[in-house]
C-alpha positions as CSV (number, residue, x, y, z in Angstrom):
1,M,129.6,54.6,77.9
2,K,128.9,51.1,79.3
3,R,132.4,49.9,78.1
4,F,134.0,53.0,79.8
5,V,132.3,52.2,83.1
6,L,133.1,48.5,83.1
7,H,136.8,49.3,82.3
8,Q,137.1,51.0,85.7
9,L,135.9,48.0,87.6
10,P,137.6,44.7,88.5
11,N,136.8,41.7,86.3
12,E,137.0,38.8,88.7
13,P,134.2,37.8,91.1
14,K,136.7,37.0,93.9
15,T,137.7,40.7,93.9
16,Y,134.1,41.8,94.7
17,L,133.9,39.1,97.5
18,S,137.2,40.4,99.0
19,L,135.8,44.0,98.8
20,L,132.7,42.9,100.7
21,L,134.8,41.1,103.3
22,A,137.1,44.2,103.7
23,S,134.1,46.4,104.1
24,L,132.7,44.2,106.8
25,A,136.0,43.9,108.5
26,S,136.5,47.7,108.5
27,V,133.2,48.3,110.1
28,V,133.8,45.7,112.9
29,V,137.4,46.7,113.6
30,I,136.9,50.5,113.4
31,T,133.8,50.3,115.6
32,F,135.9,48.3,118.2
33,F,138.6,50.9,117.9
34,L,136.2,53.7,118.5
35,Q,134.7,52.0,121.6
36,T,138.1,51.3,123.2
37,S,139.3,54.8,122.5
38,D,136.2,56.3,124.0
39,Y,136.6,54.1,127.1
40,A,140.3,55.2,127.5
41,Q,139.7,58.9,127.3
42,H,136.7,58.7,129.7
43,L,138.9,56.8,132.1
44,F,141.6,59.4,132.0
45,K,139.2,62.3,132.4
46,S,137.5,60.6,135.4
47,I,140.9,60.2,137.1
48,V,142.1,63.7,136.4
49,A,138.8,65.4,137.2
50,D,139.3,64.3,140.9
51,K,143.1,64.5,141.0
52,P,144.3,66.9,138.3
53,Y,148.0,66.7,139.5
54,L,148.1,63.0,138.3
55,S,148.2,64.3,134.7
56,L,151.7,65.8,135.5
57,L,152.9,62.2,136.0
58,I,150.8,60.2,133.6
59,T,150.9,62.3,130.4
60,P,154.7,62.8,130.1
61,I,155.4,59.1,130.7
62,V,152.8,58.0,128.1
63,F,154.2,60.5,125.6
64,V,157.7,59.1,126.0
65,L,156.6,55.5,125.8
66,I,154.5,56.0,122.7
67,V,157.0,58.3,120.9
68,Y,160.0,56.0,121.6
69,I,158.2,52.7,120.6
70,A,156.7,54.3,117.5
71,K,160.0,55.9,116.4
72,Y,162.1,52.7,116.7
73,F,159.7,49.9,116.2
74,C,156.5,51.0,114.5
75,H,157.5,54.2,112.7
76,Y,154.7,54.3,110.2
77,V,151.9,54.5,112.7
78,Q,152.9,58.0,113.8
79,G,150.6,61.0,113.3
80,S,147.0,60.9,112.1
81,G,147.5,58.3,109.3
82,I,146.1,60.4,106.5
83,P,149.6,61.5,105.2
84,Q,150.5,57.8,105.0
85,L,147.5,57.1,102.7
86,I,148.3,60.1,100.5
87,A,152.0,59.0,100.3
88,A,150.9,55.4,99.5
89,T,148.7,56.7,96.6
90,D,151.4,59.1,95.4
91,S,154.0,56.3,95.3
92,R,154.5,53.7,92.6
93,N,156.7,51.7,94.9
94,K,155.0,48.6,96.3
95,N,157.5,48.3,99.1
96,I,156.6,51.8,100.4
97,R,152.9,51.1,100.3
98,S,153.4,47.8,102.2
99,R,155.3,49.7,105.0
100,L,152.7,52.4,105.2
101,L,149.6,50.2,105.0
102,S,149.2,46.7,106.5
103,F,147.3,44.7,109.1
104,R,150.2,45.2,111.4
105,V,150.1,48.9,111.0
106,A,146.3,48.9,111.8
107,L,146.9,46.9,115.0
108,G,149.6,49.3,116.0
109,K,147.4,52.3,115.4
110,I,144.6,50.8,117.6
111,T,147.1,50.1,120.4
112,F,148.8,53.5,120.3
113,I,145.6,55.5,120.2
114,F,144.3,53.6,123.2
115,L,147.5,54.4,125.1
116,G,147.4,58.0,123.9
117,M,143.8,58.5,125.1
118,L,144.6,56.7,128.4
119,G,147.5,59.2,128.8
120,G,145.4,62.3,128.2
121,A,146.7,63.2,124.7
122,P,144.4,65.7,122.9
123,I,144.0,63.5,119.8
124,G,141.1,62.5,117.5
125,I,140.0,59.2,116.1
126,E,139.1,60.0,112.5
127,G,142.6,60.1,111.0
128,P,143.5,56.8,112.7
129,S,140.2,55.3,111.5
130,I,141.1,56.4,108.0
131,H,144.5,54.8,108.4
132,I,143.0,51.6,109.8
133,G,140.5,51.5,107.0
134,G,143.2,52.0,104.3
135,S,145.4,49.4,105.9
136,I,142.6,46.8,106.0
137,F,141.6,47.3,102.4
138,Y,145.2,47.4,101.2
139,G,145.9,44.3,103.3
140,F,143.1,42.4,101.4
141,N,145.0,43.1,98.2
142,R,147.3,40.3,99.3
143,F,144.4,37.9,98.5
144,I,142.9,39.6,95.4
145,K,146.3,40.7,93.9
146,L,145.2,43.7,91.9
147,K,147.9,44.8,89.4
148,R,146.5,47.9,87.8
149,K,147.7,51.1,89.5
150,L,144.2,52.7,89.1
151,L,142.6,49.9,91.1
152,I,145.3,49.6,93.8
153,H,145.2,53.3,94.5
154,G,141.4,53.2,94.3
155,L,141.5,50.5,96.9
156,I,143.5,52.7,99.3
157,A,141.1,55.6,98.8
158,I,138.2,53.3,99.5
159,G,139.7,52.3,102.8
160,G,140.2,55.9,103.8
161,S,136.7,56.7,102.8
162,A,135.4,53.7,104.8
163,G,137.4,54.9,107.9
164,L,135.7,58.3,107.8
165,I,132.3,56.9,107.1
166,V,132.5,54.5,110.1
167,A,134.1,57.1,112.4
168,F,131.6,59.9,111.9
169,N,128.6,58.1,110.2
170,A,129.1,60.6,107.3
171,P,128.8,58.8,103.9
172,I,128.9,61.9,101.7
173,A,131.9,63.3,103.6
174,G,133.7,60.0,103.4
175,F,133.3,59.8,99.6
176,L,134.3,63.5,99.2
177,F,137.4,63.0,101.4
178,A,138.5,60.2,99.1
179,Y,138.2,62.5,96.2
180,E,139.5,65.7,97.8
181,E,142.4,64.5,100.0
182,I,143.5,60.9,99.5
183,G,142.8,60.7,95.8
184,R,143.9,64.1,94.6
185,N,146.1,62.4,92.0
186,L,143.8,59.6,91.2
187,K,142.1,59.4,87.8
188,K,138.5,60.5,88.1
189,Q,137.3,57.1,86.8
190,A,138.3,55.5,90.1
191,L,135.5,57.4,91.8
192,I,133.0,54.9,90.4
193,L,134.4,52.0,92.4
194,I,135.0,54.3,95.4
195,A,131.3,55.4,95.4
196,I,130.0,51.9,95.1
197,V,132.1,50.4,97.9
198,S,131.6,53.5,100.2
199,G,127.9,52.9,99.9
200,I,128.3,49.3,100.9
201,V,130.4,50.3,103.9
202,Y,127.7,52.7,105.0
203,L,125.1,50.1,104.7
204,F,127.1,47.6,106.7
205,A,127.8,50.2,109.4
206,T,124.1,51.1,109.6
207,L,123.1,47.5,110.0
208,Y,125.9,46.8,112.5
209,R,125.4,49.7,114.9
210,G,122.5,51.9,113.8
211,N,122.3,55.3,112.2
212,E,122.7,57.9,114.9
213,T,124.3,61.3,114.2
214,Y,127.8,61.5,115.6
215,L,127.2,64.8,117.5
216,S,123.6,66.0,117.9
217,D,120.5,66.4,115.7
218,M,120.4,70.2,115.0
219,S,118.1,69.8,112.0
220,N,115.5,72.2,113.6
221,Y,117.9,75.2,113.2
222,S,118.0,77.4,110.2
223,I,119.3,80.7,109.0
224,D,117.9,83.5,106.9
225,L,120.1,83.5,103.8
226,L,120.1,87.4,103.8
227,L,122.2,87.2,107.0
228,I,125.0,84.9,105.8
229,W,127.2,87.8,104.8
230,Q,127.6,88.4,108.5
231,L,129.5,85.2,108.8
232,V,132.4,86.4,106.6
233,P,134.4,87.9,109.5
234,L,134.0,84.7,111.5
235,A,135.2,82.7,108.5
236,I,138.2,85.0,108.1
237,L,139.1,84.7,111.8
238,A,138.8,80.9,111.7
239,G,140.8,80.8,108.4
240,F,143.6,82.9,109.9
241,L,143.8,80.8,113.1
242,G,143.6,77.5,111.1
243,G,146.3,78.7,108.7
244,I,148.6,79.7,111.5
245,F,148.0,76.3,113.2
246,S,148.9,74.4,110.1
247,K,152.0,76.4,109.4
248,A,153.2,76.2,113.0
249,T,152.6,72.4,113.0
250,L,154.7,71.8,109.9
251,Y,157.5,74.1,111.1
252,L,157.7,72.5,114.5
253,V,157.4,68.9,113.2
254,N,160.4,69.5,110.9
255,K,162.2,71.4,113.7
256,F,162.0,68.6,116.2
257,I,162.9,65.7,113.8
258,T,165.8,63.9,115.4
259,H,167.3,60.4,115.4
260,T,169.3,60.3,118.6
261,K,167.6,58.4,121.4
262,F,168.4,60.9,124.1
263,R,166.9,63.8,122.1
264,V,163.9,61.7,121.1
265,I,163.1,60.9,124.8
266,T,163.9,64.5,125.9
267,I,161.6,66.1,123.3
268,A,158.8,63.7,124.0
269,L,159.1,64.3,127.7
270,V,159.1,68.1,127.4
271,L,156.1,68.1,124.9
272,G,154.3,65.6,127.1
273,F,154.8,67.8,130.1
274,I,153.4,70.8,128.3
275,V,150.2,68.8,127.4
276,A,150.1,67.6,131.0
277,I,150.1,71.3,132.3
278,F,147.1,72.0,130.0
279,N,145.4,68.9,131.4
280,Y,146.1,70.0,134.9
281,L,144.8,73.6,134.3
282,S,141.7,72.3,132.6
283,A,141.1,69.3,134.9
284,G,141.4,67.0,131.9
285,Q,138.9,68.9,129.7
286,I,141.3,69.4,126.8
287,A,142.3,65.7,126.8
288,G,140.8,63.3,124.2
289,S,139.0,64.2,120.9
290,G,136.9,67.0,122.2
291,R,133.5,65.5,121.3
292,E,132.0,65.9,124.7
293,E,133.0,69.5,124.8
294,V,131.5,70.1,121.4
295,L,128.2,68.6,122.6
296,L,128.3,70.9,125.7
297,M,128.8,74.0,123.4
298,L,126.1,72.9,121.0
299,N,123.8,72.9,124.1
300,A,124.7,76.6,124.6
301,E,127.2,76.0,127.5
302,K,130.2,78.3,127.3
303,L,133.6,76.8,128.0
304,G,135.5,80.1,127.7
305,L,138.4,81.4,125.7
306,D,140.8,79.6,128.0
307,F,139.4,76.2,126.7
308,V,139.9,77.4,123.1
309,A,143.5,78.6,123.8
310,M,144.5,75.4,125.8
311,K,143.0,73.0,123.2
312,Y,144.7,74.9,120.4
313,F,148.1,74.8,121.9
314,A,147.8,71.3,123.4
315,T,146.7,69.9,120.0
316,L,149.6,71.7,118.4
317,T,152.0,70.3,120.9
318,S,150.6,66.8,120.5
319,L,151.0,66.9,116.7
320,T,154.5,68.2,117.1
321,S,155.4,65.2,119.2
322,T,154.3,62.9,116.2
323,I,152.3,60.6,118.5
324,P,149.5,58.8,116.7
325,G,146.3,60.8,116.7
326,G,143.8,62.5,114.5
327,L,143.2,66.1,113.8
328,F,139.6,66.3,112.7
329,M,137.7,66.2,116.1
330,P,140.3,68.3,118.0
331,S,140.0,71.0,115.2
332,I,136.2,70.7,115.3
333,S,136.2,71.3,119.1
334,I,138.5,74.4,118.7
335,G,136.2,75.7,116.0
336,A,133.2,75.1,118.2
337,G,135.0,77.1,121.0
338,I,135.6,80.0,118.5
339,G,132.0,80.0,117.5
340,S,130.7,79.8,121.1
341,E,132.7,82.8,122.0
342,A,131.8,84.8,118.8
343,A,128.1,84.0,119.1
344,S,127.4,87.1,121.3
345,F,128.3,89.3,118.2
346,Y,125.5,87.7,116.2
347,P,122.2,88.4,118.1
348,Q,120.1,87.6,114.9
349,I,121.5,84.1,114.5
350,D,121.1,81.1,116.8
351,V,124.2,80.2,118.8
352,Q,124.1,76.7,117.4
353,I,124.3,78.0,113.8
354,I,127.3,80.2,114.7
355,I,129.1,77.2,116.3
356,I,128.4,74.9,113.3
357,M,129.7,77.5,110.9
358,A,132.8,78.1,113.0
359,M,133.5,74.4,113.1
360,I,133.2,74.2,109.3
361,A,135.4,77.2,108.8
362,Y,138.2,76.2,111.2
363,L,138.3,72.6,110.0
364,S,138.5,73.8,106.4
365,A,141.3,76.1,107.2
366,V,143.3,73.4,108.9
367,I,142.9,70.5,106.6
368,R,142.3,72.6,103.4
369,A,139.5,70.2,102.2
370,P,136.5,72.5,102.1
371,L,133.9,70.1,100.7
372,T,134.8,67.4,103.2
373,S,134.7,69.9,106.0
374,V,131.3,71.1,105.1
375,F,129.7,67.7,104.7
376,V,131.3,66.1,107.7
377,I,130.0,68.8,110.0
378,L,126.6,69.0,108.5
379,E,126.2,65.2,108.6
380,M,127.4,65.0,112.1
381,T,124.7,67.5,113.1
382,A,122.0,66.6,110.6
383,T,122.0,70.1,109.2
384,L,122.3,69.6,105.4
385,N,119.8,72.5,105.2
386,L,122.8,74.8,106.0
387,L,124.7,73.8,102.9
388,I,124.8,77.2,101.3
389,P,126.2,79.2,104.3
390,G,128.5,76.2,105.1
391,L,130.0,76.2,101.6
392,M,130.6,80.0,101.9
393,V,132.4,80.0,105.2
394,A,134.4,76.9,104.2
395,F,135.8,78.4,101.0
396,V,136.4,81.8,102.6
397,A,138.4,80.2,105.4
398,N,140.2,77.9,103.0
399,F,141.2,80.9,100.9
400,V,142.5,82.8,104.0
401,S,144.5,79.8,105.2
402,K,146.0,79.3,101.7
403,Q,147.5,82.8,101.9
404,I,149.3,81.8,105.1
405,F,150.6,78.5,103.9
406,A,150.1,77.3,100.4
407,Q,150.5,73.5,100.8
408,P,147.8,71.6,102.7
409,I,149.0,70.1,105.9
410,Y,148.4,66.5,105.0
411,E,150.1,66.8,101.7
412,A,153.2,68.4,103.4
413,L,153.3,65.6,105.9
414,A,152.9,63.0,103.2
415,D,156.0,64.5,101.5
416,N,157.9,63.8,104.6
417,Y,156.9,60.1,104.6
418,L,157.8,59.7,101.0
419,K,161.3,61.2,101.7
420,L,161.7,58.8,104.7
421,T,160.6,55.8,102.9
422,E,162.8,56.5,99.9
423,R,166.0,56.5,101.9
C-alpha cells in the first residue's frame, strides 16, 4: 500500500517546493482578480442605476472590443475557462496544453473579465478563477518539468481545484470538481496529490484573507426530512430549465461560429445590445455575477420573475457571444430566483431552504456535476446539515437535464477547443 501511494507522488523535493509556490501564487493572484472584478461590476452598477440608458452605449461597445481582441489575439481566453482545462487534460499534445494554459492566458483572463464586468456583462468569476489557477499551476511545470502524464494532468486538475477553492472558499467542492469535471479521464490515483495540494491551497487562502462564507451563514436553518419529497417538483423544474439552457447555449455557440471580421463584429454588437437592453430594463441588476442579488433573496427579498427571465436570457446571450466569463454564479443567481418565486408553494419549509435547494438543482442541471453543485452551495451558505436533501435535488435535476441533452456543457465546449487546436 505504501509503495502504491508513493508511486503516485513526485520524487524530487523541488517539485514540492514548486507546488507550494504555485499554491501561494494562485491564492494571491486569484484574490486580486476577485477584488478587481468586484470593483468593476460595482462601478458599472452604480453608473447604470442612475442612468440606465448608458448601458445601451457601454455594453455593446465592450462586447465588440472583447470579442474582437479575444478572437484574433487571445483566442484561448474565451468562455469560462473550464472547457480549456478539460481539453488540456484530454489531450496528449503538449503544444495544445501550452496554448490553453499559460501565464499569458491567466493575465488575459484577468484583463478581459475586468473589462466584461465594467461593461455590464452577466458573467461569473469561478470559471475564470479555475482557468487562472490551472494556468498558474501548469505554468510552473516549466520549472519542475514533470514528464509523467498522470502528474501533468493531475497538476492541471490541482490548478482548477485551487481556483474554485479560492473563488468560493469551498475546499470540498474544489476537490470534488477536480474529480467530477476536470479529471473525469484521470486515473483515480491522481486524487491523492490533488487532495494534498488542495488542502494546502485552502490553508494558504485562509491565512491570507480569512475564512468567511462566500454568501451568507445559513447554518441555523434546517428541514424535516419527512418533507424533502416535496422538493422533487422543484428539482424537476430546475432540471428542465437548466437542461434547456445548456442545450440552447451549445446550439447557439455553434450556430454563431464565424471567421470573417465583419460577421464577428456584427454578431458581437447585436448580442451586446441584447444584454444592454436587459441591463437597461433592470437598471443594471442583471449585470455581473449575481452574488448581490442572491444575498438579497436569501434575506427573503423577492426580485420577481422578471429578474429570473432577464438573468436567464442575458446569461445565455453572453455565453453565446463567447466573451470570457463564468457560469457558476450567474446560474446560482437564476436558481435562487426560481427558489424565491417557488417558495410560496412550500409553506412548511423556510424560504431560505427552498432557495438553497433551487440553487443546487439548477446549477447541477446546467453543469451536470451534482456533487460539486451540492457542496459548493452548502459550503457557500454553511449548510452542510442539508446534505441529504441537497443530494436528492441535485441528482433529480441532473437526471432531468440529461434527458434533454446527454453531453455535459463543459465537455461539449471542450470538444470544440480540441477541434480548433488540432487544425
